[in-house]
N, C-alpha and C positions, 0 to 999 in steps of 0.2 A: 417846332420839334415834335415828333410823333411819340405817342405813349408806347410803352413796352406791351407786347401782346400777351405776356404771361401775367396772370392775375396771382394774387396772394394764394388762393386756393390751389391753383395749378402747381405753384412752387412747393407748397406744403405736401401735396400728394407725391411729387417727384422725390422730395427728400425722404419721405416715409418708404417709398419703394426702394430707393438706394440703400437705406439703412437696413431694410429687411434682407436684401440681397447680400449685404456685407455680413450680417449676423449668420445667415445660412452658410456662407463660405467659412466663417470662423468655426461654426459647429462641425462642419465637414472635416476640416483640418484637425480639430480636436479628436474626433472619432478615429481618424486615421492614425494619429500619434498614440492613442490609448489602446488600439487593437493589438492582440497578441500575435496576429499574423498566422496562427495555426490553421484557421479556416475549418475545413471539413473534419480534420483529424481530432480537433477539440470537441466536436459535436458527436462523435461516434460513441456508441455504447455496445458492449458485448455481453454475452452470457458465458459464465464460467461453467466448469463441469458439473457443478451442483445446481445450476439454474439461477444463480444470483447475477444481478446486473453489475458490471464493472467497466472501467475505462481502459483496461488492459486487454489486448487481444488474447483469445484462449490458446493454450498450449496444445498443439495437435497430438502430442504423445500421451496426454491424459484423457483422450477421447474414450468414452465408455462403451458406446453402442454404435453399430453401423446399421444402415438401412439399405434395403434393396429397392430399386426403382419400381419393381413390380408390386411391392407391398403397399405403395402409396396410392390411394384411391383419389382420383381427380374429380370424378363425376359423383353424382348422388347414387348410392347403391340401389339396385333394383329391388322393388318390393315383391315379396312372394305373392302369387295370386291366391287370394282368399275366396273360397267358394261361398257365395252368398245367394240364398234363394231369392230370385228376383220377384217372386210372387209375394205380395204383402196382403195382410188382412185388415179390414176396417169396417166402419159403419158410415152410411150415407148421412151426413149431417144436415145438408140442405140440397134440394134439387128443384129447379124451376123448369117444368116441361115446356112452358110457352116460350121461354127464352133459350132453352137447350143447354143449360149448364148447371153445375152444382159444385158441392164440396164434399170430400170424403175425409173423415177423421181416422187416422191410422190407429190400430188397436194398441200397439206397443209404445209408440212415442207420443201419441196424442197430437201429432202434427196434422194440419189440414192441407189437403191437396186439391187443386182445381181439377174438375172433370168436365169434358164437353160431351155432348150427346153422341158425337161421332166416335168417341172412345169407349162407348158402352156397348157390350155384346148382348146382355140380357136386360129386359126392362127393369128399372130400379125406381124405388120410391124412398122418401125420407124414412130413416130408421132401419133400412135393410142392411144385413150383414153382407159384405162383398169381399171378393179377392181382386187385386189389381196389380199392375206393374207401373213403374214410373219412367217417364221420359222427360228430358229437358225441353221446355217450351220457351216461348219468347220472354215471358216474365217469371220464369221459375220452373219448378217441377210440376208436371201434369200427370194425372192418373189416366192410364190407357188400359185397354183390354179388361174392362170392368165386368165381372161376372157375379151374379148373386149366389151366395153360399146356402 
């Protein structure tokens, strides 16, 4: 007579799996029987005419203010053009003539800006007061059109 192909461990796992399935089915039926059946209506919240949250829909006769569709702005409002003098003043903080670059420290904000020899109009040296404009470069703002003052 041949032995059964199922081992004790296999039987145990099968029993646990069946018990889990049965528990899940019982919980599902329990949830169904305890549910109110209201669904979405029970989850809705409304604002009354005073701005308080309630579960009762607002009365349209007590509406205080109306809005026109034209008064609602959907996009970001345009900023007014502010005229800013593009020419800034500063002092050459460092300049290496052999490598062809340096840095200018702005007079007002004390920020340092990179300057390349190609952006220099007048010859400059360290400590010179200069006027310059800014352009966006690969790694940040660069000083261009640098003139000695």
